[in-house]
C-alpha positions in Angstrom: 25.6 0.9 48.1 24.0 -2.1 45.9 20.3 -2.4 45.8 20.7 -6.3 45.6 23.1 -9.1 46.2 22.3 -12.4 44.6 24.7 -15.1 46.4 24.9 -18.9 46.4 23.8 -19.2 42.8 25.0 -20.3 39.4 25.0 -18.7 36.2 25.6 -20.1 32.6 28.9 -18.7 31.4 31.3 -19.8 28.6 29.6 -22.9 27.9 29.1 -24.1 31.5 27.4 -23.5 34.8 29.7 -21.9 37.2 29.0 -20.5 40.7 28.7 -16.8 41.2 27.5 -14.0 43.0 25.7 -10.8 41.4 25.3 -7.3 42.4 22.5 -5.0 41.1 22.8 -1.1 41.5 20.0 1.2 40.1 18.4 -1.4 38.1 21.4 -2.7 36.2 23.9 -5.8 36.7 27.0 -4.0 37.8 29.2 -7.0 39.0 29.4 -10.7 38.6 31.9 -12.8 40.4 32.9 -14.8 43.2 32.9 -13.6 47.2 31.8 -10.2 46.4 32.4 -7.9 49.0 29.8 -5.3 50.1 29.5 -3.1 53.0 25.7 -3.3 52.9 22.9 -3.7 50.6 19.3 -3.2 50.5 18.6 -6.9 50.0 20.5 -10.2 49.8 18.8 -13.1 48.0 20.2 -16.2 48.9 19.7 -18.5 45.9 20.4 -21.6 47.9 22.3 -23.1 44.8 19.7 -22.3 42.4 20.3 -20.9 38.7 20.3 -17.2 38.0 19.2 -16.8 34.3 18.2 -14.0 31.8 14.4 -13.5 32.1 12.3 -14.4 29.2 11.5 -12.0 26.3 8.0 -12.9 24.7 7.7 -11.0 21.4 4.2 -12.3 20.8 1.3 -11.7 23.1 -2.1 -10.5 22.8 -3.1 -8.9 26.1 -6.6 -8.0 24.5 -6.5 -4.2 25.8 -8.2 -2.1 24.6 -11.7 -3.6 23.8 -11.5 -7.0 25.3 -10.4 -6.7 28.7 -13.0 -9.3 29.9 -10.2 -11.8 28.3 -7.3 -10.2 29.7 -5.7 -6.9 30.4 -2.5 -5.2 30.9 -2.4 -5.8 34.5 -3.3 -9.5 34.6 -1.3 -10.4 31.4 1.7 -8.6 32.7 1.3 -10.5 36.3 1.0 -13.8 34.4 4.0 -12.9 32.4 6.1 -12.0 35.6 4.8 -15.1 37.5 6.1 -17.1 34.7 9.4 -15.6 34.2 9.0 -13.0 31.4 9.7 -9.5 32.0 9.3 -8.1 28.6 6.7 -8.5 25.8 5.5 -7.2 22.7 1.9 -6.8 22.1 0.1 -7.5 18.9 -2.3 -4.9 17.2 -5.5 -6.9 16.8 -7.3 -5.4 19.6 -10.5 -3.0 19.5 -9.8 -0.7 18.0 -6.8 -2.4 16.2 -3.4 -0.5 16.7 -3.5 1.2 13.1 -3.3 4.9 13.7 -2.0 7.4 16.2 -5.3 7.5 18.2 -5.5 3.6 18.5 -1.6 3.6 19.5 -1.9 6.4 22.1 -5.0 4.6 23.6 -3.2 1.2 23.9 0.0 3.0 25.0 -2.0 4.9 27.8 -3.5 1.6 29.1 -0.2 -0.2 29.0 1.7 2.5 31.0 -1.0 2.7 33.5 -1.1 -0.9 34.1 1.6 -3.1 32.9 4.1 -4.3 35.8 6.7 -5.5 33.1 8.4 -3.7 30.1 6.8 -3.6 26.7 6.8 -2.9 23.2 3.7 -2.6 20.9 3.5 -3.7 17.3 1.6 -1.6 14.7 -1.3 -3.3 12.5 -1.2 -3.5 8.9 -4.5 -3.3 7.0 -5.4 -0.9 4.3 -3.7 1.7 6.3 -0.3 1.9 4.2 -0.2 5.6 4.6 -0.2 5.5 8.4 2.7 3.0 8.8 5.2 6.0 8.9 3.1 7.6 11.6 3.1 4.5 13.7 6.9 4.0 13.2 7.7 7.6 14.5 5.4 6.9 17.5 7.6 4.0 18.5 6.1 0.9 17.2 8.4 -2.0 17.7 7.6 -3.8 14.6 4.6 -3.8 12.2 2.2 -7.2 12.6 1.2 -9.8 13.0 0.7 -9.2 9.2 -2.2 -11.7 8.5 -2.1 -13.4 5.3 -5.2 -15.3 6.2 -8.2 -14.8 8.5 -7.8 -15.0 12.2 -8.9 -13.4 15.3 -9.5 -9.7 14.9 -10.2 -9.7 11.0 -6.9 -8.0 10.1 -6.0 -10.3 7.1 -5.1 -8.6 3.9 -4.9 -9.5 0.3 -1.8 -10.1 -1.8 -1.5 -6.7 -3.3 -1.9 -5.0 0.2 0.7 -7.4 1.7 3.4 -6.5 -1.2 2.6 -2.6 -0.7 3.1 -2.9 2.9 6.4 -4.7 2.6 7.6 -1.9 0.3 6.6 0.7 2.8 8.1 -1.3 5.7 11.4 -1.6 3.8 11.4 2.0 3.1 11.1 2.9 6.9 13.9 0.5 7.9 11.3 -1.4 9.9 10.5 -5.1 10.6 7.5 -7.0 9.0 6.0 -9.9 11.2 4.0 -12.2 9.3 1.3 -14.9 10.1 1.9 -17.2 7.2 -1.3 -19.2 6.0 -2.6 -19.3 2.7 -6.2 -17.7 2.6 -7.0 -19.1 -0.7 -6.3 -22.6 0.3 -8.3 -22.2 3.6 -11.4 -20.9 2.0 -11.3 -23.7 -0.5 -10.8 -26.4 2.0 -13.4 -24.7 4.5 -15.9 -25.4 1.7 -14.8 -28.9 0.8 -15.0 -29.8 4.4 -18.0 -28.2 5.7 -19.7 -31.5 6.5 -16.6 -32.8 8.2 -17.5 -33.5 12.0 -14.2 -35.0 13.3 -12.3 -33.2 16.4 -9.3 -32.5 14.0 -11.5 -30.4 11.7 -9.3 -27.3 12.2 -6.0 -28.9 11.5 -7.6 -30.2 8.0 -8.9 -26.7 7.1 -5.5 -25.2 7.7 -3.1 -28.1 6.7 0.7 -28.1 6.6 0.5 -26.9 3.0 -1.6 -24.1 3.9 1.4 -22.6 6.0 4.0 -23.8 3.7 2.6 -22.0 0.7 2.5 -18.6 2.5 5.8 -19.1 3.8 7.3 -19.9 0.2 5.4 -16.6 -0.9 6.6 -14.5 1.7 10.3 -15.7 1.3 10.2 -14.9 -2.4 9.1 -11.4 -1.7 11.5 -11.0 1.3 14.4 -12.0 -1.3 13.3 -10.0 -3.8 12.6 -6.7 -1.6 15.4 -7.2 0.9 13.0 -6.5 3.6 13.5 -7.4 7.3 11.0 -10.0 8.4 10.1 -12.2 11.2 7.8 -15.2 10.8 5.6 -15.8 13.7 4.6 -19.4 15.1 6.1 -21.5 12.5 4.5 -24.9 12.9 5.2 -27.3 10.1 7.8 -29.7 8.8 7.6 -28.2 5.4 7.9 -24.5 6.5 10.9 -25.3 8.7 12.4 -27.0 5.5 11.8 -23.8 3.3 13.4 -21.8 6.0 16.2 -23.8 6.7 17.0 -23.9 3.0 16.9 -20.2 2.5 19.1 -19.5 5.4 21.5 -22.0 4.3 21.9 -20.5 0.7 22.2 -16.9 2.4 24.8 -18.1 4.9 26.8 -19.7 1.8 27.1 -16.5 0.2 28.6 -15.1 3.6 25.2 -12.7 4.2 23.0 -12.6 7.2 19.5 -13.7 6.6 16.9 -11.0 6.5 14.5 -12.8 8.6 14.0 -14.6 11.8 11.3 -17.2 13.0 9.6 -18.2 16.1 7.7 -21.4 17.3 5.3 -21.7 20.2 5.1 -24.1 23.1 1.9 -25.3 21.9 3.1 -26.2 18.8 6.2 -28.0 20.6 4.5 -29.8 23.2 0.9 -30.6 21.8 -0.1 -32.5 18.7 -3.2 -33.7 16.7 -3.4 -36.4 19.2 -4.6 -33.8 21.8 -7.7 -32.7 19.6 -10.0 -35.3 21.4 -8.9 -34.3 24.6 -8.9 -30.5 24.1 -11.5 -30.2 21.6 -12.5 -26.2 21.0 -9.8 -25.6 23.8 -7.2 -26.7 21.4 -8.2 -24.6 18.5 -5.4 -21.8 17.5 -4.1 -20.5 14.2 -2.1 -22.1 12.9 -3.6 -25.5 14.3 -2.2 -28.4 16.2 0.0 -30.4 14.1 1.5 -34.2 13.7 4.2 -35.9 15.2 6.5 -35.4 12.2 6.0 -31.6 12.4 6.9 -31.5 16.2 10.0 -33.5 15.6 11.2 -30.9 12.9 10.5 -28.2 15.3 12.6 -29.6 17.9 15.4 -30.3 15.4 14.8 -26.7 14.0 15.3 -25.5 17.8 18.5 -27.5 18.3 20.3 -26.8 14.8 19.6 -22.9 15.0 17.0 -22.8 12.3 14.3 -21.6 14.7 15.6 -18.4 16.4 13.2 -17.9 19.2 10.3 -19.2 21.3 7.3 -17.0 21.7 3.9 -17.6 23.6 1.3 -16.3 21.0 -0.5 -15.6 24.3 -4.1 -15.5 23.0 -6.4 -15.8 25.8 -10.3 -16.4 25.8 -12.6 -17.3 28.5 -13.6 -20.8 29.1 -17.2 -19.9 28.4 -16.0 -18.5 25.1 -14.2 -21.7 24.2 -16.7 -24.1 25.4 -18.7 -24.4 22.2 -18.7 -26.1 18.7 -15.2 -26.3 17.5 -16.2 -24.6 14.3 -17.4 -21.4 16.0 -15.1 -21.4 19.1 -12.6 -18.4 18.9 -9.1 -19.3 18.0 -6.3 -18.9 20.5 -4.7 -20.1 23.9 -3.1 -18.6 26.9 0.6 -19.2 27.2 2.7 -16.2 28.6 2.7 -17.6 32.1 3.8 -21.2 30.9 6.4 -20.4 28.3 9.5 -20.4 30.5 8.3 -23.1 32.8 7.7 -25.5 29.8 10.8 -24.7 28.4 12.8 -25.1 31.7 11.1 -28.5 32.0 12.3 -29.4 28.5 15.9 -28.6 29.4 15.3 -30.9 32.5 14.2 -33.7 30.4 17.3 -33.2 27.8 15.1 -32.1 24.8 17.3 -29.2 24.6 20.4 -27.8 26.2 20.2 -24.9 28.5 22.4 -22.7 26.4 19.8 -23.1 23.5 17.0 -22.2 25.8 18.7 -19.0 26.8 19.2 -18.0 23.4 15.8 -19.0 22.4 14.1 -17.2 25.3 16.3 -14.0 25.6 19.2 -13.2 23.7 17.7 -14.0 20.2 14.5 -12.1 20.8 16.4 -9.1 22.2 18.8 -9.0 19.2 16.0 -9.5 16.4 14.0 -6.6 17.7 16.7 -4.2 18.9 15.8 -4.6 22.5 19.6 -5.5 23.2 20.1 -1.9 22.4 18.1 -1.0 25.2 20.1 -3.4 27.5 17.7 -6.3 27.6 18.4 -10.0 27.0 21.6 -10.9 28.7 22.9 -11.4 32.2 25.7 -9.3 31.7 27.3 -6.3 33.4 25.5 -3.0 32.1 22.5 -4.8 31.1 18.9 -4.5 32.9 18.7 -6.8 35.9 15.9 -8.9 34.2 16.6 -12.1 36.0 14.8 -15.1 37.1 16.2 -17.5 40.0 15.1 -21.1 39.2 15.7 -24.4 40.6 15.4 -26.8 37.5 15.0 -29.9 39.9 11.7 -28.5 40.9 9.3 -30.1 38.3 5.8 -30.1 39.1 2.5 -30.8 37.2 0.8 -27.5 36.1 -2.7 -26.6 37.1 -4.9 -24.0 35.8 -5.4 -22.6 39.3 -1.8 -21.6 39.7 -2.1 -19.2 36.9 -2.9 -15.5 36.8 -4.5 -15.1 33.4 -8.1 -13.9 33.3 -8.6 -17.0 31.0 -8.6 -19.3 33.9 -7.7 -22.5 32.0 -4.5 -23.9 30.1 -4.1 -26.6 27.2 -1.0 -27.8 29.2 -3.0 -28.9 32.4 -1.0 -31.8 33.9 2.1 -31.2 32.1 5.4 -30.9 33.8 6.7 -27.4 34.5 9.4 -25.3 36.5 8.4 -22.0 37.7 10.9 -19.5 38.9 11.6 -18.8 42.5 12.1 -15.1 41.8 11.5 -13.0 38.9 13.5 -9.4 38.9 12.7 -6.8 36.3 15.2 -4.0 36.2 16.4 -5.0 39.7 13.2 -5.0 41.2 11.6 -8.3 42.7 8.3 -8.5 41.1 7.7 -12.4 41.7 8.5 -14.6 44.6 7.3 -18.0 44.3 3.7 -17.6 44.8 3.0 -13.8 45.1 3.0 -10.8 42.7 5.1 -7.8 44.3 4.8 -5.0 41.9 2.7 -2.0 41.4 0.5 -1.5 38.0 2.2 0.8 35.9 5.9 0.2 36.9 6.7 -1.2 33.4 8.6 0.8 30.9 7.6 1.4 27.2 10.6 0.0 25.0 10.4 2.8 22.2 11.1 1.0 18.5 13.9 2.4 16.4 11.7 4.9 14.4 11.1 6.8 17.5 14.6 7.1 18.1 15.5 7.8 14.6 13.2 10.9 14.7 14.6 11.9 18.2 18.1 11.6 16.6 17.3 13.7 13.6 15.9 16.6 15.5 19.1 16.7 17.7 21.2 17.2 14.6 19.0 19.8 12.9 
């Protein structure tokens, strides 16, 4: 007996939207077709002509727990994700304590297993803990990083020597390095030079386009030299996109697959330096807001395949923390709940095609981080029924009061969004338009390849 039948829906298949029905059994998609006959089912969802799409995978969130639960915790963060159509996240290591050894990893994992309503991976932190990376890999971290090449929230930035040492070890382990690419030397020099600068765009001046481009260039040289798998977080500039596009082109010209992927965030796609005056300290994030030329380059990079995925870099702070002088306000904005709604609105407005949005938010993230091997990222028979049902015509202006993050605010206030009508995680309805319907702790930990390798090794011994 099927658990759920979704009828009267449309799916994206073979480059077009097609009418379909979907049967879900034991959390998996088991049949996709027309006029599927079932004797009975636990639930029938009539989509009324709405689309059924793969749910989003957000590979870059900061759920702030342990240590900063006043900003967010695994329950509130995962509820926000579910309401926005995200059913899988990868949490970053700059918590308190940072996820840099067995004890801190197990502390975070215990909290996540107890509270998360969606599936999750956990990244391992990289500081001076090079000797701990193998331990973390065997415990099941998804990847390593963000590796901070410049100062950011949490103070985990490392020097060039440690960065190279980390890449050597990550290559040895067969793992992935995820990189926050900004040049610390340039940042410090500009901070000193501009210490008397008081305009609202101060943060963009201190961390200019060249700051990101220099770090990306440096990282690409090391990646090419060491042959280490890498992922660039939140690429934001015209210059960095150009470097990445060139490197991918040269690699593919040699009939090779690039060793690296990259992401872009909605705040770098849909906000700009023009928003500094409106947002002020609430628009402060690392890397900072960029100009219109960079935004055009990011949109082009999305449409030509240079950019592999969209991730939120969900980094919530309370309004009371952000409402201060720009130079002293913490960096970061909430975004896990608005990622999919903003991207769906962009499709509706013909900024990008639906096929590309699906690649950016589900297929590519799953493939890049090995989640496709755990049945994530596709609306196909045999894959987890991680799905959203959405009416793309249902544009509405975003209001902070709609959202579920503890942050209580959004930099996208008033922008058009399309929220899902339903969110399903492994065949269980966890969001229905205006209500969360899932128990804390139902989310599964998605073990990284290091954990699997260890288990496979033990089986053969």
